[in-house]
C-alpha positions in Angstrom: 6.1 -27.8 16.7 6.7 -24.9 19.0 4.8 -21.5 18.9 6.8 -19.2 16.6 7.7 -17.1 19.9 9.2 -19.9 21.4 11.3 -20.7 18.0 12.9 -17.3 18.0 15.7 -15.8 20.4 16.7 -12.3 19.7 20.3 -12.0 20.3 21.1 -8.4 19.7 19.7 -5.3 17.5 22.0 -2.9 15.9 20.6 0.7 14.7 22.2 1.1 11.3 20.1 4.2 10.3 17.4 6.6 11.5 17.6 9.0 8.9 14.3 8.7 7.3 12.8 5.7 9.2 14.7 3.0 11.1 16.7 0.6 9.5 18.2 -2.2 12.0 20.3 -5.4 11.9 18.7 -8.2 14.2 20.8 -11.1 15.1 18.8 -14.1 16.2 18.7 -17.9 16.7 15.7 -19.9 15.0 14.6 -23.2 16.0 14.3 -25.0 12.7 11.7 -27.8 11.9 14.4 -30.5 12.1 15.1 -29.6 16.0 18.4 -27.6 15.4 19.0 -23.9 16.2 20.3 -21.6 13.7 22.0 -18.3 13.9 20.9 -15.7 11.7 21.1 -11.9 10.6 18.3 -9.8 9.1 18.0 -6.2 8.4 14.4 -5.0 9.2 13.1 -1.3 7.8 10.6 0.0 10.1 8.6 2.7 8.4 5.4 2.1 10.3 2.0 0.7 8.9 -0.1 2.3 6.2 -3.3 2.5 4.5 -4.3 2.6 0.7 -7.6 2.7 -0.9 -9.2 2.5 -4.4 -12.0 4.8 -5.0 -14.6 3.5 -7.8 -17.8 5.0 -9.4 -20.4 2.5 -9.4 -22.5 4.6 -12.2 -19.2 5.2 -14.6 -17.0 1.7 -13.6 -14.3 4.2 -13.3 -11.5 4.4 -10.6 -9.2 7.1 -9.2 -5.7 6.7 -9.3 -2.6 9.0 -8.7 0.8 9.2 -10.5 3.9 10.4 -8.8 7.7 10.2 -8.7 9.1 7.3 -6.6 12.7 7.4 -6.2 13.5 3.8 -5.3 11.7 2.6 -8.6 13.7 5.1 -10.3 17.0 3.7 -9.2 15.8 0.5 -9.9 15.4 1.1 -13.5 11.7 2.4 -13.7 11.3 5.8 -15.1 9.7 6.6 -11.6 6.5 8.0 -12.3 4.1 5.4 -10.6 0.7 4.9 -11.0 -0.7 4.0 -7.8 -3.9 4.0 -5.5 -3.9 6.6 -3.1 -2.3 5.7 0.4 -0.1 6.8 3.1 1.6 6.0 6.5 -0.7 5.7 9.6 1.4 8.2 11.6 -0.3 7.4 14.9 -3.8 7.6 13.4 -6.1 4.8 13.0 -6.1 3.3 9.3 -9.7 4.3 8.6 -8.9 8.0 9.7 -5.4 8.2 8.0 -6.8 6.7 4.7 -9.6 9.3 4.8 -7.2 12.1 4.9 -4.9 10.8 2.6 -7.3 10.2 0.0 -8.8 13.8 0.4 -5.3 15.3 0.2 -4.1 13.3 -2.8 -7.2 13.1 -5.0 -9.3 15.9 -3.7 -12.1 13.7 -2.9 -14.1 13.7 0.5 -15.1 10.1 0.8 -18.2 8.8 2.5 -18.7 5.1 3.4 -15.3 3.0 3.0 -15.0 -0.6 3.6 -11.8 -2.6 4.7 -11.2 -5.5 2.8 -8.1 -6.8 4.1 -4.6 -6.4 5.4 -1.1 -7.3 4.0 2.5 -7.3 4.6 4.1 -6.1 1.2 7.7 -6.9 1.6 8.1 -9.0 4.7 11.4 -10.2 4.1 12.7 -6.8 4.7 10.1 -4.2 5.6 7.9 -4.3 8.7 5.1 -2.2 7.3 1.5 -3.8 7.4 -0.8 -2.1 4.7 -4.7 -1.9 5.5 -6.5 -1.9 2.1 -9.9 -0.1 1.6 -12.5 0.4 -1.2 -14.8 3.3 -1.3 -17.6 4.6 -3.8 -16.9 8.3 -5.2 -19.0 10.5 -7.8 -18.1 14.1 -8.8 -20.2 15.8 -6.0 -17.5 14.3 -3.7 -14.7 16.5 -5.0 -13.7 19.5 -2.8 -10.4 20.7 -4.1 -7.9 19.6 -6.7 -5.9 17.4 -4.7 -1.9 16.9 -5.6 -0.7 16.0 -2.1 1.2 18.2 0.3 3.6 20.2 -1.1 5.8 20.7 2.1 6.1 16.7 2.2 7.6 16.9 -1.3 4.3 15.4 -2.9 3.4 16.4 -6.5 0.6 13.8 -7.3 -1.5 13.9 -10.7 -5.0 12.7 -10.1 -6.1 10.2 -12.9 -9.7 9.1 -13.7 -10.0 5.8 -15.9 -12.3 3.1 -16.5 -11.6 0.0 -14.6 -10.9 -2.1 -17.6 -8.3 0.5 -18.7 -6.4 0.1 -15.5 -6.5 -3.6 -15.9 -4.9 -3.5 -19.3 -2.3 -1.1 -18.0 -1.2 -4.0 -15.5 -1.0 -6.2 -18.7 1.0 -3.5 -20.4 3.5 -3.1 -17.5 2.4 0.6 -16.9 0.9 -0.4 -13.6 3.6 -1.9 -11.4 2.8 -1.0 -7.9 1.8 -4.1 -5.8 -0.9 -2.4 -3.7 -2.6 -0.9 -6.7 -2.5 -4.1 -8.7 -4.1 -5.9 -5.6 -6.9 -3.5 -5.4 -7.7 -3.3 -9.0 -7.8 -7.1 -9.3 -10.1 -7.4 -6.1 -12.5 -4.9 -7.5 -12.4 -6.9 -10.8 -13.2 -10.2 -9.0 -15.8 -8.7 -7.1 -17.7 -7.3 -10.0 -17.1 -10.4 -11.9 -18.9 -12.3 -8.7 -21.5 -9.7 -9.0 -22.2 -10.6 -12.6 -22.3 -14.3 -12.1 -24.8 -14.0 -9.4 -27.4 -12.2 -11.0 
């Protein structure tokens, strides 16, 4: 089978919206596995790439999350108040640089060592965004302000500290429904389980 780049012929791109970020309609021919070419249309929403982090206290077992209003979730039947791991768009910064700034703005914690654990496309059928996932340790001495986000950007975040086991229960109860947050919490739970098994 040919390389993917040889299986895609872009015919045309139409800009549909550039009000918030960029929404385009792409017309392309795709070489199917049976050797035939098929004309397709897809919309792509380009909002840039982002980064997210889960702060965890090895001493207490707690994690730091935020709660904020999300209009897209609201219009899809959720009450809109989403419990999430801190994160944000890169805006031309490196993923590590951006997540350090975001976690400080959102939670008030200035973190030390952080570790990248993976990258993932969260909705590859329509959104171009790739997220860089990080974990980092925290303690009370790292908190330099109250957090809450940047008011001029419309942010109004509540900072939440809870045990990891409580956060996992909130996933089961349907109170944590944000994909990136679920991935980070489950990663941490699996890592901790692996650490227990190896001792």
